[in-house]
N, C-alpha and C positions, 0 to 999 in steps of 0.2 A: 799275540794279544791284540785286542781291539778296544776302542773307546767310542763313546758317544759324545759329540759336540752338540750342545743344546742351546739354542737362542731362546731365552725366556720371554714371557709376556705375550705370546701368540694365543689367541682364543681359539678353542676347538668347537666345531659344530658338525652335525651330520649324524650318520648311522654307523654302528660298528657291531660286528657279530663275534661272540666269544668262541674260542677254540674248544676242542674236546678237553675233558678234564685230565690233567696230567696224572694225578694220583690214581684215578681209576684205571687209566690206560696201563700203567705199570703193573697193576694187579692182574687185569684180564689177559694181558700178553703172557704172563707167566702161567696162567691157567690153561693155556693151549697145550702145554706139555702133558696134561693129564689124559690125553687121548691120542690115538694114532690117526683119527679121522680129521678132516679139514674143519677149522673154526674160522669163520669170517668176522672181522671186527671193523666197523665203520666209525668215522669221526675221530680217528687217532690224530693228535696234534703233531705237527712237524716241528718238534723241538729236540734239543740235544739229548735230554734224559731218555725220552721215548725212543729216539733213533738208536741210542746206545743199547737200550734193552732189546730192541729188535735185532741189533747186531750180535748180542750175546746168544740169542736163540739160533741165529744163522750159524754161528760158530759151533753150536752143538749139533748141527745137521738138520735143523728144522727147515722145511721148505717154506719160503715166504714169497707170496705172489702179490704184487701191487696191481690193483684194478683201477684205481684213481687216487688222487691226493687224499690221504687219510683212510683209504679203504684197502685192507689187506686180508689175505687168507693165510693161515698158518697150518702146517701139517707136520706133526711130530711123529712120523712113522719110522724114521731111521735116526734116532737120537744116539749120538756118540757119547755114551755114559763115561767111558774112560777119559775122554778129553775134558769132561766136566770136572775131573779130579786133578787135572794138570796144573802146574805152576803158571803156565802161560794164560790159561783161562782164568784162574784165580786172580792174577794180576789185573786183568781187565775188569773183573768184578769189583775190585777195591775202589774203582773210580766212580761207582754208582751205588748209592744206598739201596735203590730199588732191587738190586741184584739179590738181596737177602731173601726175597720172596720166591727165588728158585728152589729154596730148601724144601718147602712143603710138597710141591709137585714132584720133585726128583725122589724124595723119600717115599711118597705114596705110590708112584708107578714103578720105580726102579730099585727101591730099597736102600739107596745110598746117596749121600750128598756130602761134599766137602766145601767148607765155607771159610773165607778169610774175613777180616773186619772190613765192612763195606765203607764206601766214601759218602759224598753228599755234602750238604751245607755244614759249615763250621759254626754251629749254633749251640754248642755245649754238649754235655753227655747225652748220648742216644743209645741206651743200653739194649742188648738183645736178650735179656733174661726171659722176657715174656715169650718170645719165639721158642727159645730152647726148652724152657720148663714145660710149655704146652705140648711140644712135640715129644719130649721125654715121657710125659704122662700117657701118650698114645703107644708107648713101648719102644721108642727109638733109644739107642745107646750112643753116648757122646764120648769121644776120645780127643784129647788135645795133643796135637803133634807139635812139640816144642821147637823142633828143628825148623819146621816149615812155618810155624806160627799160624796153624789152621786147625779148625775143628773137623773131625771125621765123624759123620753121623751115619749110623747103619740101623736097619730094622728088617728082619726077615718077615715080620708080620706086624701090622699096626692094629691095635684093638681099641674100640670105643670106650670112653670113660667119662666121668664127670670131672670138670675142672672149674675152678674159680680163679680167673686171671688176676694177677697182682696189680695190673693197670690196664685200662681200656686202650691198649696200643692198636692203632689202625693196621700197620703192617704186620704186627704180631698176630692179630686176629685173622688177617687174610692168610697168613702162612699156616696157621692151625686149621682153618677151614679147609684149605686145599689138601692138607695132609690127612684130614679126617674123612673126606668124602668117600674114600675107598677103603677105609678101615673096617674091620670086622665088628659088627655090633653098632651100638648107638653112642654117640658123643654128645655131651651137653656142655656148652660153653657159657658160663655166667660171667657177668661184667665184660661181655664182648663189646668191642667198638661197634657202633651202629651208624656211622656216617653213610651218606649216599654212595660213597665209593664201595663200601662193604656190601650194601644192599644190592648194588649193581653186579658185583662179583657173584653173590649168591644167586641172583636171577639167572646169570649166564650159566652157572654150574647146574642149576635145576633144569635149564633147557638142554644141558648136556647129559641129563639122566640122574643127577644127584638128588638126594631127598633132604632138603634143608627147610626147616620151619622156624618160625619166630623172627623172620626177617624184619628189620627196622626196629627191633627191640635189642636189649642187652642180654637176652637169654636165647641162645640158638640151640636147636636140637638137630643133629645130623645123623641120619640112619645110613650106614655105609652100604655101598653098592659094589658089585664086582668089577664094573668097568664103566667108562663114560664114552659118549659118542660126539659127533660133530654138532655144531650149532652156529647161529648167527647172533650178533650183538652190536648195539650202537652205544657209543660212549656219550655220557651226559655232557652238556656244556660245563665249562670249568667255572665253578662258583668263585674261586679265588680271582680269576681274571675278571669276572663280572664285578666283584667288589672293587678291584683295582680301577676299573673303568668308572664306577660310581664316584670313587675318590677323585679321579682326574676331572670328571664332569663338574664336581662341586668346586674344585680349585680353579680350573681354567676353562670351563665350558660355557658356551653361549647357547646351550640347549643340545643335548646329546641323547639319541635314542640307542639303547643297547638291545639288539634283536635276539629273539629265541634264547632266552636266558635259562629256561627250565625253572620258572619261578617257584614252583612247589618244592623244589629241592634246594632253595637258597636258605631255608631255615630262618635264623635270627638276623641274617646279614642286613636286609633292608631296614629292619627296626633299629639296629645298632647305629647305622648312619643317621637315622631319624633322631636318635638321642643327641647327636652332634648338631642337629638343626638342619640337616641336609634333606631336601624334599626328594623323595623317590616315588614316582608315580607309575603304578602298574597299568599296563595297557595290553590285555590278553597275556601273551607270553613274552611281551617286551617290557622294558623299563625306560621311562623318560625322566631325565634329570634336567630341570630348567636352569637357566643362569641364576647364580646366587650372588647378589651384591654383598650380602653378608648372611651368616648363619650362626645361630646362638646355641650353645651347649645347654642342655637341660640340667636342672638340679634334681636331686632326689626329693621325695615328698617331705622329708624332715628339714629340707633346706641345705643339706650338706652337698658338696660339689660331686660331680659325676665320677664314677669309677667304671672303666671298661676293662674286663679281664677275660682271658681265654678259658675254655673248658671243653671237655669231650662233648661230642654231638649229643643232644641238640644245642649245646652251648656254642659260644662264639669260637670259630676256628682260630688257632694261633697264627695261621698264615696271613691274616688280615690286620693284625695289630700294628704292623709297621706302616701300612697305608693309613689306617685310622689316626695314628699319631701325627703323620704329616698333615692330614686334613685338619686336625685340631689346631695346628700352628696358625691358621688364618681364621679360626672361629672366634666368636665372642664368648669369653668365659674361660673356665679352668677345668681340666679333666686329669684324672690319675689313670695312666695306662699301666695295668698290672699283668705282666707276662709271667704266668705261673709255670709253664711247662718246659721252657728252655732258659738257661741262665745267660746266654750270650747274644740273644736276639736284639737287645736294645742298645748294644754297643755302637751302633751306627749313628746315634743321636748327636755325638760330638760333631759330626759333619753338618748336621742341621743347625747346631748352635753356632758353628762358624759362619753359616749363612744368615744368621741373625735371629733364629728362632729362640723363643723364651722357653727353655726346657731345663728342668732340674732332674738329673739322673740320681735317684735316691739310692739305688743299689742295682745289682744286675737284673732285678726283676721288675723294678718300678720306676716310672718317670712321670713327673708332673709337667703338664703342658699348659702354659698361659697363652691364650690365643691373641693374635694381633688385630682381629676383626678387620682385616684388609687395610688397616691404617698404616702399617709398615710392611713393605714387601721384603721377601727374602732376597739375599744377594747371591748372584752366581758365584761359583767357585770350582775348585778341583776336588774330586772325591773318588773313592774306590768302592765298588760294589762288593760287600763281604759275603752275601748270599742272595738267593733268588728274590726273596720278598723285600729285603732291605734295598736291593738294587732297583726294583720297580718303585719303591717309595721315594728313593733319591731322584729317580727320573721324574716323578710327579712334582717333587719340590723344585727341580731345575726348570721344568716347564713353567712354573708359576713365578720364578725368580726374576729379578732385574739383572740384565746382562747375560753373559755367556758362561755356561758351565761345561765341565769336562768330567765324564764318569768313566773310569778305567775298570778293567776286569769285567767287561760286560758279557763275557762268556757265561757268567753266573746268571744273568738275566735271560740269555738264550736258552738256558736249561729249562726254563719254565714258561717263556712267552714267545709265541711263534711270530717271527718277522715283525717285531713290535714297532720298529722305527717307520716302516712303510705304512703300516696300518694307522699309526697315529698321525703321520704326515698327511695322509688322505683326509684327516679331520682338520688339518690346519697347523699342526705342530711343526716346528723347525728343528729336526733332529738329523744329524749326519753321522754315519759310521766311518771311522778312520782306523787304519791299521797302525799299530805302534812299532 
């Protein structure tokens, strides 16, 4: 176990470049299982979750060649399908939620997958119904092995069909797409997730020979093909990290430029920070956030106070609500943060309250934040990171706080943010990693 020791009050200035998108990386790595030919992927982030996913493919016999940092070629020409059904492999899969996206490629190419309940953030119920129901509609059969506690999924042949998803699940949509690309006939997926991660997965699959149309919409049409071939792909900048850096710049920045952000794929993120009064200036594909002596939360046109809530793309990603909440603690005004999609993601606010933030946790989904307008600084303290996004939010709070803070369980932050203490220290932060 490791912790961060953060000395608050240091102003940040300079330039920083976001890593590759974690969520996209987990999807496209799994897609390499769909062909025996080499697939080269660039801009993969060097983070725990991605490295674990790459490790799972290596365990299955996939040849992984590293060309440079973040640049890998995957060749799945000798996959050990029997090992994919072993208790040892399933135990490793339970440590990473992204492992669930192995189901689609394994079923599509090899006709069988065994899955245990995957791990990941403890942010409430994250059901797999969408994955299972979609793949069942394609013709797969599910058996539950009570003794092993795993699902055994088999299909001699997958057949295209129409389906209306019960929710626009990102990983569920990814799994169904990867299962459908080699199914017989045409698959139509309505209420599909359409995040940039899904768009990127579809573009990669089309370069591999798939026939997917409707990309960027919630209605995808997939005409099955007999096989896929090799291709090359570059992962987008991580929009969640971009948003995290915007939040840091607003709270403790003396002028920060965020380089090569993939602005056209940020969606509503810059606008949402603008609703908190944060100035986000576009400069080509860069973002500049100037120093903010104060920033004021907007009101709605009828005079009621602002509400920020998450929604499927192109709505606001739930992964940034924790950061927005922390930024609001030093704004002028009041905002309601409504986390609709997960019921445990706001439980870290008690740590912010201990630091002096004015927050009312109404229920597991809603919190009201009354901003200090930089009149009262947060106080340093001891805290534990419960998940990736709460962890980075607490780190931002600690950097803005008076005194020294200690954040434990930073392995959660490492799952989503590459070498974060060194990159922020280069901007002027005072963060030290210590082993417990």
